[in-house]
N, C-alpha and C positions, 0 to 999 in steps of 0.2 A: 438391511433385510428384515422384513416383518416376520414375527414368529409363526404367523399363520400361512406364510409362504413356504414353498418346498425348501427343506433344510439341506445342507451340503451332503450329508450321508444318508439322506432319506431316499429310498428307491421310488421309482415312478409308481409302482403298485401300491406302496404304503401311502404315498401322498394322494393318490387317487382315492384310496379308502378314506383318508382323512377329509378330503374335499367333499366326498359324498356324505360323510358324517356331519360336516359343517352345514351342508345345504339342507339337511333334514329339519332344521329349526328346533324349536323347543321340545318337540316330540322325538328327537333323535335318540338312538340307542345302538350299542355295539352289535346286538343281535340283528337289528334291522340292516345294518351295513353288511354283515356276513351273509345274510340271506339274499340281499340284492346282488352282491358280488359273487355269490357261490363259494365263499370262503368259510372256513371253520371259525366258530366264535372264539376259539382259543387263540388263533392267529391274530384276529382283530384285537383281542385284548392285549396281546404282546405289543402290537404296533401302538396302541393307545397309550400303554404305559411307557414305552421307549421314547416316544415323541411327545408325550404330555399333551394329549388331545384336549383335555378340559381347560388347561391354561391357554392353549392356542385359541380355543373357542371364545374365552373371555377377552383375550387380546383383540380378536376380530370384532367383537361387540363394542368394545371401548373405542376402537378405531372408527367404526361406523358412526358412533355417537358424536365423536369429536368432529368428524367430517360434516355431519348434519348440522351441528352447532355453527361451524365455520360458514357453511353455506347460508344458514339462516341470518347470521350477522352480516354477511356480505350483501344479502338481499335487502336487509333493513337499511344498511348504509346507502345502497343504490336507490332505494325508494325515498330516503331522506333527501338525498341530493336532487332527485327528480322533482320532489315537491318544492324545494327551494327554487329550482329552475322554473317550475310552473308559476310560482308566485311572482317571480321577476317578470316573466312573460306577460302575466296578467296586468301587472302594474304598468308595463310599457304600453300595453294595448289601451288601458284606460287613459294614459297620457296622450296617446295618439288621437283617440276620440276627442279628448278635451281640446287639442289643437285644431281639429277639424271643426268643432263647434264654434270655437273662437273665430275661425275664418268665415264660417257661415254668418255669424253675428255681424262681423265687419261688413260683409257684402250687403246684408239687410240694412244696416245703419246707413251705408252709402246710398242705397236706393231710397231710403226714407228721407234722407236729406235732399235728394233730387226732386222728390214729389211727395210731400208729407200727406196730402189728401188722398192720393190713390194707394199709398203703401200701408195704410192703416196706422195703428198706434204702435208704441214700443213695448207692449206687454209681452208679445211673443219673443222679441229680442231679449228682453230681460230674463225670461225663463231659460233661453238658450245660454245666456251668460251665467246664470245661477247654476245650471247643470254642469257647465264647463268648469266652474269654480269648484264644485263638489268633487268632480272627477279628478281635477288637478290636486285637490287636497288629499284624496284617497291615494292617488298614485305616489304622492310625495310624503305620505305618512303624517300629514297635518290633521288638526281637528276639523271635523265636518259639521258638528252641531253648532248652531248659532249661539246658544247659551254657553257652550264650552268655549267657543272662540271669544265671546265677549268677556267671559271671566278671565281668560288668559290675558287678553289685551288690557283689561282694567287693572289686573294685578300687576302686570309689567309696568304700565303707566304710573301707577301709584308709587311703586318702588322708585322709579326714575324721578318723579316729582319730589318725593320725600328726600331722596339723596341730594337733589339740587337745593332744596330749601335748607337742609342741614348744612350744606357746604357754604351757602351764601349768607343766610340769616341766622342759622342755628335755631330755627323755629319749626314747630310741627305743622302739619297740614291744616287748612281751615276746617273748623268743626271738631277737631280732635280734642279730647279732654287731657289736660296736662296738669300734673300735680305741681303746685307752687308753694313756696314757703309763706306762711301767713305773716303779714307785716302789721304789727300792733301800732296804733296811733300814739304819738308822743304825749306824755302827761304834762300839762301846763299847771304849775302851782297857783293856787288862788291868792289874790292880792289881799292885804289887810284892809280894813275899813278906811275910807277917806278921812283925813284929818288926824289920824293917829300918827305917832312917831314912827311906827313901823312902816306906815304908808309912805311917809316922806323918804325914808331910807330906800325903800323899794323903787320909788320914783326916780331918785338920783341914780340908782344902779341901772335902771332901764334907759335913762338918758345917756349914760356913759356907753351903753351897748348899742345906741342908735334907735331905741324903741320909744314909743309914745304911749303914755297911760291916759286913757280917756276917762 
């Protein structure tokens, strides 16, 4: 039982007085209640003190605020669910139109194949297919901008090629700059002058190693 409802030992007259007091709003007063009911102000004061009218008014205000908040939250949730439903319906409608455009394009292509001269060129059919593709991408959440699509496909292809090259050859993609360790050329010692003793010793060592001194 709410405190602003009629209490077990509260008489009907006392509760009626409180109800009137509650309904008067911010400008309520005990004197106004007594005047409207034709009761003495002293009696109204005793009822107010006995049944704690101020606390009951505050409890009633808090109850209304909580109820209003709950209703507002429920409405927000309902609207949120409704928007999700509308978005889904819109996507389904876009997909349905996409399918219809594809079908129209197929019929047009079939007619063009039967008589290319009388059916005109394929420009109109291409526009139909382009629009159908865009609607299909919108409905399925895919990219619609050509630049965006090309970037996505290029990035994906590059990753796949890089992975394949790394797996098979362990090499980077063509055109990529790769840091390599610098290989210094071997230093060949100079031979002594021909005819010297040292030249003869070096020549014998070279012959033993399979080299020829010119």
